C-alpha positions as CSV (number, residue, x, y, z in Angstrom):
1,X,-30.0,50.1,-7.5
2,X,-33.7,49.5,-7.0
3,X,-33.5,46.8,-4.3
4,X,-37.2,45.8,-4.7
5,X,-36.6,45.2,-8.4
6,X,-33.4,43.3,-7.7
7,X,-35.2,41.0,-5.3
8,X,-38.1,40.5,-7.7
9,X,-35.6,39.5,-10.4
10,X,-33.8,37.0,-8.1
11,X,-37.2,35.5,-7.1
12,X,-38.1,35.0,-10.8
13,X,-34.9,33.2,-11.7
14,X,-34.8,31.1,-8.5
15,X,-38.4,30.0,-9.0
16,X,-37.6,29.1,-12.7
17,X,-34.6,27.0,-11.8
18,X,-36.3,25.2,-8.9
19,X,-39.2,24.3,-11.2
20,X,-36.8,23.1,-13.9
21,X,-35.3,20.7,-11.4
22,X,-38.5,18.8,-11.3
23,X,-40.2,19.6,-14.7
24,X,-38.9,16.6,-16.6
25,X,-38.3,16.6,-20.3
26,X,-42.0,17.2,-21.1
27,X,-42.2,20.2,-18.9
28,X,-39.2,22.1,-20.3
29,X,-40.9,24.0,-23.1
30,X,-43.7,25.6,-21.1
31,X,-41.4,26.7,-18.3
32,X,-38.8,28.2,-20.6
33,X,-41.4,30.1,-22.6
34,X,-42.9,31.5,-19.4
35,X,-39.6,32.9,-18.2
36,X,-37.5,33.8,-21.3
37,X,-38.4,36.5,-23.8
38,X,-39.4,35.1,-27.2
39,X,-36.5,36.9,-28.8
40,X,-33.9,36.2,-26.1
41,X,-30.3,36.6,-27.1
42,X,-28.7,33.4,-25.7
43,X,-25.0,32.7,-25.7
44,X,-23.3,29.5,-24.6
45,X,-19.9,27.9,-24.6
46,X,-18.5,25.9,-27.5
47,X,-19.9,24.1,-29.4
48,X,-23.4,25.5,-28.5
49,X,-22.6,29.2,-29.0
50,X,-25.4,31.7,-30.0
51,X,-29.1,30.9,-30.1
52,X,-31.8,33.4,-31.0
53,X,-35.2,33.2,-29.4
54,X,-36.8,30.9,-26.8
55,X,-37.7,28.2,-29.3
56,X,-34.1,27.9,-30.5
57,X,-32.9,27.7,-26.8
58,X,-35.4,24.9,-26.1
59,X,-34.4,22.9,-29.2
60,X,-30.6,23.7,-29.2
61,X,-29.8,23.6,-25.5
62,X,-32.4,22.4,-23.1
63,X,-33.8,19.4,-24.9
64,X,-30.4,17.9,-25.8
65,X,-29.2,18.4,-22.2
66,X,-32.3,16.7,-20.7
67,X,-32.2,13.9,-23.2
68,X,-28.6,13.2,-22.1
69,X,-29.2,13.7,-18.4
70,X,-32.9,13.0,-17.8
71,X,-32.7,13.4,-14.0
72,X,-30.7,16.6,-14.2
73,X,-30.7,18.9,-11.1
74,X,-29.1,22.3,-10.6
75,X,-27.4,23.4,-7.4
76,X,-26.0,26.9,-6.9
77,X,-22.9,27.6,-4.9
78,X,-23.2,31.4,-5.5
79,X,-26.4,33.2,-6.5
80,X,-26.8,37.0,-6.5
81,X,-28.5,39.9,-8.2
82,X,-27.2,43.3,-9.0
83,X,-27.4,46.3,-11.3
84,X,-24.6,47.7,-13.4
85,X,-24.9,50.8,-15.7
86,X,-28.7,50.6,-15.7
87,X,-28.8,46.8,-16.5
88,X,-30.2,44.3,-14.0
89,X,-28.6,40.9,-13.8
90,X,-29.0,37.7,-11.9
91,X,-25.8,35.7,-11.7
92,X,-24.9,32.2,-10.4
93,X,-22.3,29.4,-10.5
94,X,-22.6,25.9,-9.3
95,X,-23.3,22.4,-10.7
96,X,-25.7,20.5,-12.8
97,X,-25.7,16.8,-11.7
98,X,-27.4,14.0,-13.5
99,X,-27.1,10.4,-14.8
100,X,-25.3,10.5,-18.2
101,X,-27.8,8.3,-20.1
102,X,-27.4,9.4,-23.7
103,X,-24.5,10.9,-25.7
104,X,-24.2,14.7,-25.4
105,X,-22.3,17.0,-27.8
106,X,-20.6,13.8,-29.1
107,X,-19.4,12.7,-25.7
108,X,-20.2,9.1,-25.1
109,X,-22.7,8.4,-22.3
110,X,-21.3,6.6,-19.3
111,X,-24.5,5.7,-17.5
112,X,-23.0,7.2,-14.4
113,X,-23.6,10.4,-12.3
114,X,-21.9,13.3,-13.9
115,X,-21.2,16.8,-12.6
116,X,-21.2,19.8,-15.0
117,X,-19.9,23.0,-13.5
118,X,-21.8,26.0,-14.8
119,X,-21.4,29.8,-14.7
120,X,-24.4,31.8,-15.9
121,X,-25.5,35.4,-16.2
122,X,-29.1,36.5,-17.0
123,X,-30.1,40.0,-17.9
124,X,-33.7,40.8,-16.8
125,X,-36.1,43.4,-18.3
126,X,-39.8,43.8,-17.3
127,X,-39.9,40.4,-15.6
128,X,-38.4,38.4,-18.5
129,X,-35.0,37.0,-19.2
130,X,-33.8,38.8,-22.3
131,X,-30.1,38.0,-22.4
132,X,-28.1,34.9,-21.3
133,X,-24.4,34.0,-21.1
134,X,-23.5,30.5,-20.0
135,X,-20.2,28.6,-19.7
136,X,-20.2,24.8,-19.0
137,X,-17.0,22.9,-18.2
138,X,-17.4,20.5,-21.0
139,X,-13.7,19.4,-20.8
140,X,-14.5,18.2,-17.3
141,X,-17.4,16.1,-18.7
142,X,-15.0,14.6,-21.2
143,X,-12.7,13.7,-18.4
144,X,-15.4,12.1,-16.4
145,X,-16.3,10.0,-19.5
146,X,-12.6,8.9,-19.6
147,X,-11.1,11.2,-22.2
148,X,-8.1,13.4,-21.4
149,X,-7.9,16.1,-24.2
150,X,-5.4,18.3,-22.4
151,X,-2.2,17.5,-20.4
152,X,-2.7,17.2,-16.7
153,X,-3.3,20.6,-15.1
154,X,-0.8,22.3,-12.9
155,X,-3.6,23.0,-10.4
156,X,-5.8,20.4,-8.7
157,X,-8.3,18.6,-10.8
158,X,-11.1,16.1,-10.2
159,X,-14.1,16.2,-8.0
160,X,-16.2,19.3,-7.4
161,X,-15.1,22.8,-6.5
162,X,-15.6,23.8,-2.9
163,X,-18.6,26.0,-2.2
164,X,-18.2,29.2,-0.2
165,X,-16.5,28.4,3.1
166,X,-19.0,30.5,4.9
167,X,-22.0,28.6,3.4
168,X,-23.7,31.9,2.6
169,X,-23.3,32.2,-1.2
170,X,-27.0,31.9,-2.2
171,X,-28.3,35.4,-1.6
172,X,-32.1,35.1,-1.6
173,X,-32.6,38.0,0.7
174,X,-31.7,41.7,0.5
175,X,-28.0,42.3,1.5
176,X,-26.4,45.1,3.5
177,X,-25.5,48.0,1.1
178,X,-22.3,48.9,3.0
179,X,-21.0,45.3,2.5
180,X,-21.9,45.5,-1.1
181,X,-19.9,48.8,-1.6
182,X,-16.9,47.3,0.2
183,X,-17.0,44.2,-2.1
184,X,-17.4,46.3,-5.3
185,X,-14.5,48.6,-4.3
186,X,-12.2,45.8,-3.5
187,X,-12.8,43.8,-6.7
188,X,-12.6,47.0,-8.8
189,X,-9.2,47.9,-7.2
190,X,-7.9,44.3,-7.8
191,X,-8.9,44.5,-11.5
192,X,-7.1,47.9,-11.7
193,X,-4.0,46.2,-10.3
194,X,-4.1,43.5,-13.0
195,X,-3.8,46.2,-15.6
196,X,-0.6,47.5,-14.0
197,X,1.3,44.3,-15.2
198,X,4.6,45.5,-16.6
199,X,5.0,42.4,-18.9
200,X,7.8,41.0,-16.8
201,X,7.2,40.8,-13.0
202,X,4.0,39.5,-11.4
203,X,4.6,41.7,-8.4
204,X,4.0,44.7,-10.6
205,X,0.3,43.9,-10.2
206,X,0.5,43.9,-6.3
207,X,-2.1,41.2,-6.0
208,X,-1.0,40.6,-2.4
209,X,-2.9,43.8,-1.5
210,X,-6.2,42.3,-2.6
211,X,-6.1,38.5,-2.1
212,X,-6.0,36.5,1.1
213,X,-2.6,34.6,1.3
214,X,-4.6,31.3,1.5
215,X,-7.1,32.3,-1.2
216,X,-8.8,29.6,-3.2
217,X,-9.0,30.0,-7.0
218,X,-11.2,27.5,-8.8
219,X,-10.3,27.2,-12.5
220,X,-11.7,25.1,-15.4
221,X,-10.5,21.6,-16.2
222,X,-7.2,22.0,-18.0
223,X,-6.0,24.6,-15.5
224,X,-7.3,23.4,-12.2
225,X,-7.7,24.9,-8.8
226,X,-5.1,26.8,-6.6
227,X,-5.2,26.9,-2.8
228,X,-3.0,29.9,-2.1
229,X,-1.9,33.1,-3.7
230,X,1.5,31.5,-4.4
231,X,-0.1,28.5,-6.1
232,X,-2.3,30.8,-8.1
233,X,0.7,32.7,-9.4
234,X,2.8,29.6,-10.1
235,X,0.1,27.3,-11.5
236,X,-2.1,29.7,-13.4
237,X,-1.1,33.4,-13.5
238,X,2.5,33.0,-14.7
239,X,1.9,30.3,-17.4
240,X,-1.2,32.3,-18.6
241,X,0.7,35.6,-18.9
242,X,3.6,33.9,-20.6
243,X,1.1,32.7,-23.3
244,X,-1.1,35.8,-23.3
245,X,0.9,38.7,-21.9
246,X,-1.1,41.7,-23.1
247,X,-3.3,43.7,-20.8
248,X,-5.9,46.3,-21.7
249,X,-6.1,45.6,-25.4
250,X,-8.2,48.0,-27.4
251,X,-8.7,45.8,-30.4
252,X,-12.4,46.2,-31.5
253,X,-14.4,43.0,-31.6
254,X,-17.9,43.4,-33.0
255,X,-19.5,40.8,-30.8
256,X,-17.7,41.7,-27.6
257,X,-19.8,42.0,-24.4
258,X,-18.9,43.1,-20.9
259,X,-21.1,41.6,-18.2
260,X,-21.4,43.6,-14.9
261,X,-18.2,45.5,-15.3
262,X,-17.7,49.1,-16.5
263,X,-15.4,51.8,-15.1
264,X,-15.4,50.5,-11.6
265,X,-19.1,49.4,-11.6
266,X,-19.3,45.7,-10.9
267,X,-22.1,43.3,-10.1
268,X,-22.0,43.0,-6.4
269,X,-24.3,42.0,-3.5
270,X,-23.2,41.7,0.1
271,X,-19.9,40.0,0.3
272,X,-20.1,38.5,-3.3
273,X,-19.3,39.9,-6.7
274,X,-19.6,38.7,-10.3
275,X,-18.6,39.8,-13.7
276,X,-17.7,38.5,-17.2
277,X,-16.5,39.2,-20.7
278,X,-17.7,37.4,-23.8
279,X,-15.7,37.2,-27.1
280,X,-13.6,40.1,-25.9
281,X,-10.1,40.6,-27.3
282,X,-7.7,40.2,-24.4
283,X,-4.2,39.4,-25.8
284,X,-2.1,38.4,-28.8
285,X,-1.1,34.7,-28.5
286,X,2.7,35.1,-27.9
287,X,3.7,32.0,-26.1
288,X,2.9,28.3,-25.9
289,X,-0.2,27.3,-23.8
290,X,-0.7,23.8,-22.5
291,X,1.7,22.4,-25.1
292,X,0.1,24.3,-28.1
293,X,2.4,26.8,-29.9
294,X,1.3,30.5,-30.2
295,X,-0.8,31.7,-33.1
296,X,0.6,35.2,-33.1
297,X,-3.0,36.4,-33.5
298,X,-5.4,38.4,-31.3
299,X,-7.2,35.9,-29.1
300,X,-10.7,36.5,-27.7
301,X,-12.0,35.0,-24.5
302,X,-15.2,34.0,-22.7
303,X,-14.4,34.3,-19.0
304,X,-16.5,34.7,-15.9
305,X,-15.7,35.4,-12.2
306,X,-17.5,35.1,-8.9
307,X,-15.7,36.4,-5.8
308,X,-16.2,36.1,-2.1
309,X,-14.8,38.8,0.1
310,X,-13.6,38.0,3.6
311,X,-12.9,41.3,5.5
312,X,-10.4,43.3,3.5
313,X,-9.4,40.4,1.2
314,X,-10.8,38.2,-1.6
315,X,-10.9,34.7,-0.2
316,X,-12.5,32.6,-3.0
317,X,-12.8,33.0,-6.7
318,X,-14.8,30.7,-9.1
319,X,-13.6,31.1,-12.7
320,X,-15.3,29.4,-15.7
321,X,-13.4,29.9,-18.9
322,X,-14.4,28.5,-22.3
323,X,-11.1,26.8,-23.0
324,X,-12.5,24.9,-25.9
325,X,-13.0,28.2,-27.7
326,X,-9.5,29.4,-26.8
327,X,-7.9,26.3,-28.2
328,X,-10.0,26.5,-31.4
329,X,-8.4,30.0,-31.9
330,X,-5.0,28.4,-31.4
331,X,-5.8,25.8,-34.1
332,X,-6.6,22.8,-31.9
333,X,-10.1,21.3,-31.8
334,X,-10.4,19.4,-28.5
335,X,-13.4,17.5,-29.8
336,X,-11.1,16.1,-32.5
337,X,-8.8,14.9,-29.8
338,X,-11.7,13.3,-28.0
339,X,-12.9,11.6,-31.2
340,X,-9.4,10.2,-31.8
341,X,-9.5,8.6,-28.4
342,X,-13.0,7.3,-29.1
343,X,-11.7,5.5,-32.2
344,X,-8.8,4.1,-30.3
345,X,-11.1,2.8,-27.7
346,X,-13.3,1.1,-30.4
347,X,-10.1,-0.6,-31.6
348,X,-9.2,-1.8,-28.2
349,X,-6.2,0.5,-27.8
């Protein structure tokens, strides 16, 4: 990896985001056009999805977001840069926070402060952002507005995810290469272990070799957070694998994209790592998930991860998943569920 180029890319994105925090609605267009390639390939979670070109991103994403949350500010919990297979990425997760002043994506405005968890990957070429992948926890925004579109999660829900316990997740400076290699090797080994699942016993994956016993796993609204390896297995991994048991599917998907992961190469910097998959076939839907019966069809997923390594173990993991997209594939539109509740509210029910 070219460390100077990596630092330059991080500086570009960090400067862009800090200026966006104070640009106001009228300053959005100029800033976005200065940082994003005019033909950027931009992909966001449901219902925003794909946008082509900086102009479409401004009109289809940034302006609606700032109209709804005019005092919007971004705060990163993890921020890193890295190279994978010749591609340079800047990657972050954290929160947007702003006053919910106008309806957004059909969600009624509350007039109150609202937190939107984000996970985002930028690919950088020649000093411009040329590719974007973004997951927003929109189900959590619905919940903050008073709409429960999924059964209560098995894991903990409500409030904000904890940031890195070591308070060192924003990597603005160059990191130790040895620490980076250790992180990359550990996360790659853990992923290899996941693919050893025998379809029956969680222990076949030997996750205890990679995770700290008191690890923290922060999942999206509808799944919730887990505060030990045991909770992770009971509250998320087991129910998830009962619904989607396949590992290592080879089903071709034309729009599939891997972000920072390929044959052991993983986006990593210092004690942190990041990766993602987008519209990638990951399992046939074979069991009920959150009360919804299986479809019996191949399911694709939009799923990101950020990891913090502590010594020889993974201690924290932030995991945005576009569950709205997953449920659409299972035949359930969560916006329809929200709209039903909106109508009931109008009727005083």
